[in-house]
Backbone as a ProteinNet text record, in pm:
[ID]
protein_1_A
[PRIMARY]
MADETATEKSKKEVTVKVLVPVPVAGNIIGKGGEGIKDIKKKCTAMIRVSGREELFPFAEERIVLVVGTADATLQVLDIVQEKVRNMGREESGNTRNKPRSNFNPRAKEMKIVIADSTAGRVIGKKGDVVKRIQTEHNVQVRLTGKEDWGAVPGERIATISGKDPKQVSGAMKDLLEIIVKDPDSSLNKSLVYPSYPMYDMYNYYGGVPPQRGYTGGNYQGSRPPAPMGGAPPPLYNGYQSDYNPPSSGRGRRFI
[TERTIARY]
10449.9	10588.4	10617.8	10736.4	10766.3	10790.3	10760.8	10778.1	10936.2	10960.4	11089.7	11166.9	11289.4	11364.8	11410.9	11455.8	11484.9	11598.2	11702.3	11818.4	11787.9	11683.2	11635.8	11577.3	11492.8	11432.7	11532.3	11644.2	11758.8	11820.6	11827.6	11897.9	11801.1	11673.5	11582.5	11598.2	11601	11605.3	11480.8	11499.1	11379.7	11400.5	11303.1	11302.2	11224.2	11278.3	11193.4	11239.1	11154.7	11189.2	11164.6	11254.4	11243.6	11224.8	11146.8	11121.9	11217.7	11287	11372.1	11364.4	11370.1	11371.5	11487.4	11477.7	11580.6	11716	11734.6	11867.6	11930.9	11850.3	11894.7	11947.5	11888.2	11928.5	12067	12101.2	12234.9	12333.8	12299	12382.6	12416.6	12318.2	12336.3	12427.6	12422	12502.1	12642.7	12661.6	12783.3	12864	12979.5	13054.4	13115.9	13076.9	13149.5	13083	12977.9	12907.7	12981	13064.6	13156.6	13058.7	12949.6	12864.9	12792.9	12735.1	12669.3	12763.8	12870.8	12972.8	13013.2	13016.9	13068.2	12949.2	12826.7	12706.5	12706.1	12729.2	12725.7	12849.6	12953.1	13064	13029.8	12954.4	12932.5	12819.5	12732.3	12596.8	12567.5	12654	12639.5	12501.9	12425.3	12309.8	12315.9	12220.1	12209.1	12137.3	12191.6	12122.7	12125.4	12007.1	12011.1	11918.5	11968	11881.3	11829.8	11715.7	11636.9	11705.2	11690.8	11752.1	11682.5	11732.9	11688.4	11534.9	11510	11365.6	11273.4	11341.9	11260.6	11202.2	11100.9	11014.9	10916.5	10878.4	10765.4	10640.5	10547.2	10420	10357.2	10346.3	10267.9	10334.5	10470.4	10535.3	10652.5	10706.5	10832.8	10946.2	10948.1	11071.8	11143.7	11259.9	11338	11323.5	11354.4	11342.6	11467.4	11486.4	11598.5	11561.4	11620.3	11584.4	11683.9	11641.4	11730.6	11687.7	11782.2	11755.9	11861.2	11826.6	11930.5	11865.2	11936.9	11864.8	11807.8	11732.8	11661.7	11767.2	11871.4	11968	12045.8	12092.7	12163.5	12069.8	11937.3	11852.4	11827.1	11817.8	11802.3	11920.8	12041.9	12168.3	12157.5	12104.3	12088.9	11987.7	11880.4	11771.4	11813.5	11899.2	11936.5	12034.3	12122.6	12206.1	12117.9	12022.9	11923.4	11858.4	11790.3	11742.4	11842.4	11964.1	12053.7	12072.2	12069.4	12084.2	11965.4	11844.4	11714.6	11711.9	11754.9	11761.2	11850.7	11965.8	12062.8	12020.1	11934.4	11872.4	11800.7	11719.2	11636.8	11725.3	11830.2	11918.5	11983.9	12042.8	12093.7	12000.5	11865.3	11784.8	11741.7	11752.4	11719.8	11854.5	11962.9	12080.5	12123.5	12073.3	12094.6	12197.6	12322.1	12422.4	12462.3	12414	12449	12340.9	12254.8	12132	12056	12040.8	11949.5	11819.4	11704.7	11573.7	11553.1	11487	11463.9	11308.9	11236.3	11097.5	11076.3	11178.1	11161.8	11206	11237.8	11306.3	11204.5	11250.9	11147.2	11099.7	10964.7	10898	10926.4	10946.8	10988.7	11109.1	11197.1	11322.6	11307.1	11193.6	11159	11085.6	11070.4	10986.2	11077.7	11043.6	11088.9	10967.7	10963.7	10864.5	10918.9	10845.7	10898.4	10776.1	10819.2	10709.8	10703	10596.6	10578.2	10462	10447.2	10349.7	10211.9	10102.2	9972.5	9951.5	9993.4	9980.1	10059.1	10169.5	10239	10173.4	10124.4	10048.4	9928.2	9858.7	9757.9	9801.9	9944.2	10007.9	10048.7	10101.4	10138	10019.8	9913.4	9783.5	9744.6	9733.7	9705.3	9537.7	9492.2	9342.9	9312.1	9220.2	9157.4	9259.9	9373.9	9472.7	9578.6	9573.3	9640.7	9808.9	9848.1	9993.3	10047	9987	10036.5	10027.7	9911.7	9926.5	10034.5	10054.7	10169.8	10300.4	10328.5	10452.2	10449.9	10346.9	10344.9	10373.6	10306.6	10323.5	10473.7	10519.8	10638	10761.7	10751.1	10863.6	10830.8	10703.6	10687.7	10694.1	10636	10637.5	10494.4	10478.2	10352	10363.5	10282.5	10288.8	10152.8	10186	10061.4	10067.6	9979.3	9978.5	9876.9	9912.8	9837.7	9728.6	9620.2	9509.1	9507.4	9458.7	9466.4	9367.9	9274.6	9196.1	9230.1	9331.2	9365.4	9410.2	9373.9	9411.6	9566.5	9630.3	9767.8	9814.8	9738.2	9806	9855.8	9954.7	10029.3	9998.7	9923	9873.7	9970.5	9934.9	10010.9	10108	10112.9	10205.5	10147.9	10192.5	10154.9	10268.6	10250.7	10368.9	10340	10438.4	10438.7	10531.6	10463.2	10538.2	10551.7	10679.1	10720.5	10769.2	10721.1	10768	10794.4	10906.7	10929.9	11052.8	11050.6	11164.5	11301.4	11294.3	11417.2	11448.6	11562.2	11608	11611.8	11647.9	11658.3	11517.4	11425.9	11282.1	11227.9	11260.6	11212.8	11284.3	11420.9	11485	11413.2	11374.6	11326.4	11188.9	11115.6	10995.8	11015.5	11115.8	11151.4	11200.2	11272.5	11308.1	11196.3	11088.1	10957.3	10891.4	10896.7	10841.5	10919.4	11048.2	11123.9	11093.8	11069.8	11032	10905.3	10813	10674.9	10696.3	10773.6	10816.7	10863.3	10959.5	11025.2	10914.7	10807.4	10712.3	10609.8	10607.7	10495.7	10561.9	10483.5	10522.6	10507.6	10419.6	10387.5	10441.5	10558.8	10611.1	10688.8	10726.7	10811.4	10760.3	10846.9	10815.4	10880.1	10820.1	10877.4	11017.8	11123.3	11236.6	11275.1	11178.1	11188	11178	11271.5	11260.7	11197	11137.8	11067.1	10920.9	10844.6	10696.6	10626.8	10544.7	10463.1	10384.8	10363.4	10291.3	10143.3	10090.3	9949.8	9850.8	9728.9	9652.3	9589.5	9602	9560.5	9406.4	9358.4	9228.6	9210.9	9081.2	9044.3	9003	9079.1	9068.9	8933.3	8865.5	8739.3	8628.3	8624.7	8538.1	8554.2	8680.1	8715	8678.8	8677.4	8644.7	8501.1	8416.3	8279	8265.6	8366.4	8377.4	8453	8510.4	8581	8720	8827.3	8961.5	9007.7	9094	9127.9	9235.1	9230.8	9325.2	9471.4	9560.6	9699.9	9749	9827.2	9884.3	9799.3	9663.4	9562.2	9628	9627.6	9676.2	9580.4	9458.7	9341.6	9295.5	9166.7	9107.2	8967	8924	8792.8	8684.5	8624.7	8523.1	8377.2	8374.7	8231.6	8146	8172.8	8079.7	8073.8	8143.5	8146.5	8272.3	8266.8	8387	8503.3	8618.1	8747.2	8741.9	8860.8	8861.4	8857.4	8802.6	8787.5	8917.5	8931.3	9052.5	9101.9	9233.4	9303.8	9350	9284.9	9331.4	9346.3	9255.8	9270.4	9401.8	9424.9	9545.3	9546.9	9664.6	9678.3	9645.3	9633.5	9611.8	9719.2	9680.6	9779.6	9886.4	9997	10116.7	10075.9	10095.5	10070	10195.7	10152.1	10274.5	10299.9	10244.8	10268.4	10189.1	10066.6	9975.2	9851.2	9781	9639	9559.3	9479.3	9393.4	9268.5	9215.4	9090.9	8959.8	8994.9	8878.9	8846.8	8732.7	8686.4	8568.8	8599.1	8492.9	8402.6	8272.4	8170.1	8230.4	8171.4	8231	8151.4	8034.5	7980.4	7933	7879.8	7838.6	7951	7934.8	8034.4	8166.9	8164.9	8282.5	8351.9	8310.8	8376.8	8535.7	8604	8742.4	8780.3	8915.7	8971.8	9105.1	9111.2	9244.2	9257.5
8146	8197.2	8329.7	8339.7	8457.7	8582.9	8697.6	8818.4	8837.6	8887.5	8915.9	9020	9005.8	9090.3	9200.3	9328.3	9444	9407.1	9327.8	9277.2	9209.5	9113.6	9040.1	9125.1	9227.4	9318.5	9404.4	9439.1	9526.8	9458.6	9322.3	9239.2	9193.9	9207.2	9160.3	9236.5	9148.3	9213.5	9275.5	9399.4	9450.1	9492.2	9488.1	9526	9651.2	9736.1	9859.4	9894.3	9955.3	10006.4	10168.1	10246.4	10389.8	10429	10516.5	10569.6	10709	10715.2	10836	10875.5	11012.7	11056.9	11007.8	10988.5	10931.3	10984.5	11113.5	11175.7	11134.4	11124.3	11070.2	10941.3	10855.5	10719.2	10703.7	10799.5	10784.8	10839.9	10935.8	10983.9	10881.7	10812.1	10698	10591.9	10552.9	10442.9	10505.3	10635.5	10678.5	10628.9	10696.4	10662.6	10528.6	10436.6	10298.7	10217.6	10265.5	10201.2	10217	10320.1	10343	10415.6	10482.4	10547.5	10429.3	10346.2	10235	10139.5	10124.8	10039.2	10117.3	10244.3	10332.9	10320.4	10313.6	10319.5	10174.6	10072.8	9937.3	9920.9	9974.5	9975.2	10054.9	10173.3	10249.4	10185.2	10121.1	10091.2	9949.6	9854.8	9717.8	9661.2	9723.3	9682.1	9648.9	9552.9	9522.3	9634.8	9675.3	9794.3	9765.8	9777.5	9757.1	9867.4	9925.8	10024	9968	10001.6	9943.5	10010.7	9942	9994.6	10091.9	10157.1	10295.9	10265.7	10172.5	10127.9	10056.6	10035.6	9968.7	10082.7	10128.8	10235.7	10175.9	10245.6	10206	10238.1	10153.3	10175.7	10310.7	10382.8	10513.6	10626.5	10609.6	10695.9	10777.6	10703.7	10739.5	10783.1	10695.5	10708.7	10571.3	10566.6	10426.6	10392.3	10264	10202	10170.1	10202.3	10164.5	10050.9	9942.8	9828.1	9818.2	9821.2	9828.4	9710	9623.3	9501.5	9511.8	9504.7	9515.5	9527.7	9554.1	9576.3	9713.6	9751.8	9880.3	9995.1	9976.8	10074.5	10102.6	9991.2	9999.8	10065	10024.1	10053.5	10233	10274.7	10410.4	10492.5	10429.5	10494.6	10514.1	10409.3	10420.8	10530.9	10528.9	10624.7	10774.9	10780.1	10911.1	10965.8	10871	10908.2	10941.4	10856.8	10879	11009.7	11043.6	11172.6	11297.2	11284.4	11384.9	11414.5	11307.6	11302.1	11367.9	11330.4	11384.8	11537.3	11569.2	11728.2	11791.7	11737	11796.9	11823.7	11737.4	11746.4	11881.8	11922.3	12027.2	12168.7	12151.7	12266.6	12286.3	12171.4	12201.3	12254	12206.1	12254.2	12421.5	12447.2	12599.3	12685.1	12630.8	12692.7	12725.9	12659.9	12692.4	12608	12621.9	12535.7	12554.7	12673	12703.6	12676.6	12591.2	12540.5	12659.3	12765.1	12873.1	12847.1	12880.1	12862.4	12947.9	12893	12953.1	12922.1	13022.9	13001.3	12897.7	12862.9	12772.5	12642.1	12623.1	12478.1	12384.5	12262.4	12165.5	12085.6	12097.7	12040.6	11889.2	11809.4	11673.9	11646.3	11748.8	11743.6	11711.3	11763.1	11760.5	11619.3	11527.9	11406.3	11277.7	11188.7	11054.6	10957	10888.4	10796.1	10654.2	10593.8	10459.1	10347.5	10254.3	10149.3	10050.5	10030.8	9941.1	9836.6	9727.7	9632.4	9684.7	9617.5	9670.5	9656.6	9549.2	9536.8	9639.9	9686.5	9781.2	9920.3	9941.2	10069.3	10082	9973.5	9982.3	9999.9	9958.8	10005.4	10132.1	10181.2	10311.9	10430	10387.5	10468.7	10443.8	10330	10328.4	10325.1	10298.7	10315	10454.3	10489.6	10607.5	10729.7	10666.1	10755.1	10805.9	10738.1	10781.2	10788.1	10678.5	10651.9	10756.8	10775.1	10880.6	11025	11040.5	11169.9	11191.3	11082	11112.5	11130.6	11054.1	11074.6	11212.1	11268.7	11390.3	11494.4	11487.2	11587.6	11597.2	11474.6	11475	11515.6	11488.9	11515	11639.7	11706.9	11814.9	11783.6	11670.6	11626.7	11589.8	11587.6	11533	11400.4	11306.8	11159.7	11131.2	11093	11055.5	10906	10829.8	10685.8	10667.3	10600.1	10555.5	10461.5	10452.6	10356.8	10239.1	10122.3	9996.6	10013.6	10093	10100.6	10227.4	10294.3	10397.8	10361.4	10440.8	10394.8	10381.3	10290.1	10278.8	10198.4	10161.5	10086.2	9960.5	9928.1	9788.4	9696.6	9578.3	9500	9441	9473.8	9428.5	9541.3	9646.6	9752.6	9892.5	9965.7	10104	10193.4	10311.8	10432.6	10522.5	10523.1	10619.6	10744.3	10854.9	10978.8	11061.5	11077.7	11166.4	11300.3	11404.3	11524.1	11620.4	11705.7	11804.4	11892.6	12011.4	12092.5	12055.9	11985.3	11965.7	11819.5	11784.2	11649.6	11563.3	11616.1	11544.2	11489.3	11585.8	11557.2	11431.5	11443.7	11335.7	11216.9	11217.2	11086.8	11035	11125.1	11070.7	10996.4	11057.8	10983.2	10857.1	10841.7	10729.2	10622.9	10670	10562.6	10514.6	10582.9	10536.5	10436.6	10474.2	10385.5	10248.1	10241.7	10122.9	10047.4	10109.3	10034.1	9972.9	10031.9	9968.7	9845.9	9856	9746.9	9631.2	9654	9551.7	9470.7	9534.1	9470.3	9412	9432.7	9377.7	9246.8	9122.4	8999.6	8968.5	9048.9	9038.5	9159.4	9215.9	9341.7	9308.6	9174.1	9147.5	9183.7	9242	9290.4	9205.4	9190.1	9116.3	9194.3	9125.6	9202.4	9228.3	9187	9226.1	9372.9	9430.4	9575.7	9577.3	9454	9466.7	9439.7	9525.3	9535.7	9487	9394.9	9332.8	9455.4	9465	9558.7	9524	9497.9	9434.4	9561.6	9546.7	9666.9	9702.7	9831.8	9872.2	9913.8	9965.6	10010.5	10033.8	10037.4	10085.7	10233	10328	10459.7	10525.5	10472	10513.1	10476.7	10349.4	10297.5	10361.4	10373.6	10403.4	10558.8	10650	10785.1	10821.8	10697.8	10719.4	10748.2	10695.7	10707.3	10826.7	10899.8	11025.6	11012.8	11004.9	11005.3	11119.4	11112.6	11232.3	11325.5	11434.8	11541	11494.9	11525.3	11499.2	11558.9	11485.4	11545.8	11538.4	11484.8	11495	11411.3	11457	11390.1	11372.7	11390.5	11372.6	11500.4	11505.7	11633.6	11596.7	11679.7	11653.1	11718.6	11636.6	11668.5	11641.9	11576.8	11554	11505	11389.2	11316.1	11346.9	11477	11512.6	11455.8	11449.1	11368.4	11459.6	11415.1	11480.6	11580.2	11668.1	11758	11676	11758	11717.4	11676.3	11556.8	11534	11633.8	11631.8	11725.9	11648.2	11629.6	11559.1	11412	11347.5	11216.3	11173.4	11250.4	11223.7	11093.1	11040.4	10911.1	10925.3	10818.7	10834	10906.7	10971.4	11058	10974.4	11036.2	10967.7	10962.7	10836.9	10813.3	10871.7	10964	11039.1	11000.5	10881.9	10843.6	10891.4	10987	11039.3	10970.9	10977.3	10919.5	11021	10969	11059.3	11086.3	11203.1	11254.6	11205.3	11171.4	11151.4	10999.8	10961.3	10837	10789.2	10743.9	10705.8	10610.5	10595	10503	10356.2	10273.9	10138.7	10037.2	10098.2	10009.6	10088.3	10022.9	10091.7	10138.2	10250.1	10307.3	10345.3	10352.4	10402.1	10286.7	10162.9	10058.4	10050.5	9984.9	9978.2	9857.5	9866.9	9743.4	9729.3	9669.7	9657.4	9511.2
13003.1	12960	13043.9	13094.6	13169.6	13066.7	13123.9	13041.9	13010.4	12908.2	12855.4	12965.5	12998.2	13082.7	12989.9	13062.4	12985.5	12903.6	12954.2	12874.9	12754.4	12761.3	12658.4	12534.7	12587.7	12484.4	12423.6	12492.2	12427.9	12323.2	12334.4	12242.4	12127.6	12148.1	12034.1	11910.1	11811	11667.2	11617.9	11568.2	11513.7	11350.5	11283	11149.2	11103.2	11051.3	10996.5	10856.2	10782.8	10662.8	10664.4	10601.5	10602.2	10452.7	10426.9	10300.8	10288.3	10190.2	10161.3	10016.5	9997.6	9867.1	9776.7	9663.1	9558.2	9587.1	9583.6	9604.6	9745	9854.3	9985.8	9980.1	9917.6	9899.1	9842.8	9732.2	9697.9	9782.8	9865.2	9974.1	10077	10111.2	10198.1	10152.8	10030.3	9963.6	9952.2	9914.3	9891.2	9766.1	9739.6	9616.5	9645.5	9546.8	9551.6	9669.1	9727.8	9849.4	9980.3	9991.2	10092.2	10218.4	10164.7	10274.8	10355.3	10292.7	10360.8	10432.6	10388	10468.9	10602	10585.2	10705.3	10805.6	10767.4	10845.5	10926.6	10850.8	10899.6	11019.8	10992	11094.9	11221.9	11206.8	11312.1	11395	11334.6	11393.2	11419.1	11367.9	11389.1	11352	11247.5	11195.4	11051.2	11019.4	10875.7	10790.4	10690.9	10618.3	10468.7	10403.2	10264.6	10211.2	10087.6	10023.4	9884.4	9857.6	9727.6	9621	9494.7	9374.7	9318.9	9224.9	9160.3	9114.6	9072.9	9036.7	9137.8	9248.1	9343.9	9444.7	9418.3	9487.2	9573.5	9674.8	9756	9675.1	9668.9	9596.3	9601	9508.9	9497.4	9588.4	9620.5	9695.6	9610.5	9518.2	9446.8	9537.8	9629.8	9729.1	9739.6	9750.8	9778.3	9937.5	9947.1	10074.7	10146.1	10273.4	10347.1	10450.9	10443.5	10518.4	10632.3	10763.1	10870.7	10966.8	11006.2	11097.7	11186.7	11308.2	11424.6	11569.9	11666.2	11808.1	11781.3	11891.7	11883.6	11893	11958.3	11985.4	11852.5	11787.9	11661.6	11561	11552.3	11460.4	11467.3	11593.4	11629.9	11566.6	11587.2	11535.4	11380.3	11315.3	11169.1	11130.6	11209.4	11172.7	11184.7	11287	11324.8	11201.9	11152.1	11039.2	10915.1	10881.2	10773.2	10794.2	10920.5	10950.9	10912.3	10954.6	10912.4	10772.2	10701.3	10538.5	10474.6	10534.4	10484.1	10502.5	10630.5	10670	10586.3	10567.3	10482.5	10334.4	10285.4	10152.2	10151.4	10269	10276.9	10273.2	10343.3	10340.1	10215.2	10152.6	10025.5	9914.6	9915.2	9826.5	9846.4	9967.7	10004.3	9996.3	9967.2	9977.3	10121.5	10218.4	10350.5	10417.8	10383.8	10418.2	10566.6	10634.9	10766.2	10869.6	10818.5	10894.5	10964	10879.6	10928.6	10862	10917.4	10880.2	10742.4	10646.6	10522.4	10499.1	10432.7	10390.5	10282.3	10207.5	10101.1	10142.9	10264.6	10318.2	10275.8	10225.7	10187.4	10312.9	10325.1	10442.9	10457.6	10345.6	10349.9	10433.6	10441.8	10508.3	10654.1	10713	10860	10894.2	10797.9	10823.6	10824.3	10897.2	10885.1	10863.6	10750.3	10709.1	10732	10843.8	10871.3	10856.5	10785.4	10756.7	10876.4	10927.2	11039.4	11021	11087.5	11077.4	11128.2	11075.2	11114	11263	11310.4	11462.8	11537.2	11498.3	11562.5	11561.1	11437.5	11424.1	11534.9	11560.4	11661.7	11801.8	11830.3	11950	11960.6	11833.6	11847	11867.4	11826	11848.7	11981.9	12036	12172.5	12189.5	12313.9	12337.1	12330.2	12239.7	12216.3	12198.9	12124.4	12089	12187	12302.8	12416.2	12399.9	12330.1	12300	12212.4	12103.5	11994.8	12045.5	12128.6	12187.7	12286.6	12362.2	12463.7	12379.3	12272.5	12191.1	12140.3	12087.2	12027.6	12134.4	12245.9	12347.2	12405.9	12443.4	12500.1	12411.8	12289.4	12191	12102.8	12121.6	12042.4	11895.2	11855.8	11713.9	11666.1	11535.2	11487.5	11424.9	11463.4	11413	11325.6	11206.6	11118.7	11083.2	11084.2	11054.7	10928.8	10839.4	10720.5	10784.1	10713.3	10754.4	10670.9	10725.7	10642.4	10517.3	10526.5	10410.6	10322.5	10349.7	10258.4	10123.2	10010.6	9882.6	9884	9812.7	9795.6	9904.5	9998.8	10119.3	10079.2	10145.4	10120.8	10228.6	10183.3	10291.2	10405.5	10537.2	10640.9	10678.1	10600.8	10641.9	10657.5	10742.6	10761.1	10764.2	10727.7	10741.1	10860.2	10936.9	11047.1	11002.3	10980.5	10956	11076.5	11118.6	11224.5	11189.8	11220.5	11177	11281.3	11278.4	11381.3	11350.7	11410.8	11369.1	11428.4	11537.8	11618.3	11587.8	11534.4	11504.7	11624.4	11736.2	11872.9	11911.9	11905.2	11927.2	11838.1	11719.4	11624.2	11653.3	11696.1	11733.6	11870.2	11964.4	12086.8	12042.4	11952.9	11906.7	11836.9	11768.3	11699	11794.2	11902.1	12004.1	12072.2	12105.7	12153.9	12057.5	11932.7	11812.3	11826.6	11829.1	11833.9	11966.7	12082.8	12190.4	12173.9	12109.8	12097.9	11982.1	11890.7	11790.2	11871.5	11963.3	12046.1	12123.3	12168.3	12253.7	12179.4	12049.5	11961.3	11906.6	11953.5	11895.6	11743.8	11687.6	11552.8	11457.9	11506.6	11442.9	11323.1	11300.8	11190.9	11057.8	10975.5	10838.8	10739.9	10624.5	10499.2	10478.8	10468.3	10432.8	10279.2	10204.1	10055.4	10039.5	9944.8	9897.5	9759.1	9702.2	9587.3	9619.5	9567.5	9590.6	9454	9456.8	9336.5	9273.5	9155.3	9088	9081.8	9198.2	9185.9	9193.5	9138.9	9127.2	9256.5	9293.9	9426.2	9421	9308.8	9290.2	9159.1	9105.2	8977.3	8993	8931.2	8962.4	8929.7	8809.9	8775.8	8874.8	8921.3	8996.9	9152	9178	9312	9336.6	9237.1	9237.5	9182.7	9188.8	9140.5	8993.2	8922.2	8769.1	8720.5	8811.3	8782.7	8820.7	8743.4	8779	8856.9	8944.7	9038.9	8959.6	9008.7	8952.6	8973.8	8877.7	8896	9022.2	9097.2	9233	9338.4	9325	9435.4	9561.2	9680.5	9791.1	9895.3	9872.3	9970.4	10011.9	10054.5	10115.4	10158.9	10253.3	10312.3	10213.2	10131.9	10051.6	10098.4	10217.9	10275.2	10201.2	10123.9	10045.3	9906.7	9862.1	9722.8	9645.6	9524.2	9458.7	9452.2	9439.7	9429.7	9302.5	9304	9188.2	9057	8953.3	8823.9	8760.3	8677.8	8623.6	8522.9	8495.1	8411.4	8286.8	8195.7	8074	8092.2	8168.9	8184.8	8286.3	8368.9	8456.8	8531.6	8545.2	8628.6	8766	8845.9	8987.2	9055.7	9176.7	9238.3	9318.1	9334.3	9394.9	9544.7	9601.7	9738.6	9813.4	9909.6	9982.3	10123.3	10172.1	10311.3	10408.3	10372.9	10468.8	10458.7	10549.5	10546.5	10484.5	10382.9	10312.5	10380.1	10396.8	10456.4	10369.8	10254.1	10151.9	10167.8	10202.8	10212.5	10116.3	9994.2	9916.1	9953.7	9897.4	9936.2	9932.1	10017.5	10029.2	9931.4	9853.2	9764.8	9628.5	9541.7	9426.5	9335.6	9281.8	9181.1	9256.9	9392.1	9464.8	9538.7	9494.7	9586.5	9556.8	9649.5	9649.2	9569.7	9519.5	9455.3	9519.5	9640.4	9714.1	9737.4
[MASK]
+++++++++++++++++++++++++++++++++++++++++++++++++++++++++++++++++++++++++++++++++++++++++++++++++++++++++++++++++++++++++++++++++++++++++++++++++++++++++++++++++++++++++++++++++++++++++++++++++++++++++++++++++++++++++++++++++++++++++++++++++++++++++++++++

């Protein structure tokens, strides 16, 4: 079978999911749904936003599903990025886009859900692809691992962060081009995730539940911080954890 032409690839439909803070989801939808209608008109892409209670597992963020050509999808992602960044300026009282020390770091990030196979292509051989993207666009790219706690089977999160929205947009464009070339890049279009048990926190942490708000750390074989009054498992924040519990015995995984 002949390789796809550039024209065929440009018309190929891609599916991505973007994680956004709850207030941003409301801004995307707009009053009476006018915001999302306007985006659809401008970008000729299908876009859906998860409901108030439909959050990505362990993230406490809502999901924006985008289906369309790579160009149309990038247009939507740029609009979403603008709204995420506006959230940071509003929280810091920085309406003139001037830097502030208390600017929400989440506002500089785009969290895009991609397929497992696509994640491998993004990383590349010995990390050459992800290194190129980071260098060319002056951004940081983090990918969750298959074995991370809270991982959703078949899906990974690519977090692209940078000070300049144009540079982040350039990195997202590269990511979409990789998705287009991946024959196994299709994602489940559902916005509702089953509440299946990801792990048993007592066994996962060697019999000690993690501290509230624990987001990973390099403990080099030692256990995570002591629990605070029987705190629940930490919220998954889309980053790969540096902590790798034992694969057997008291620390085995339940995924």
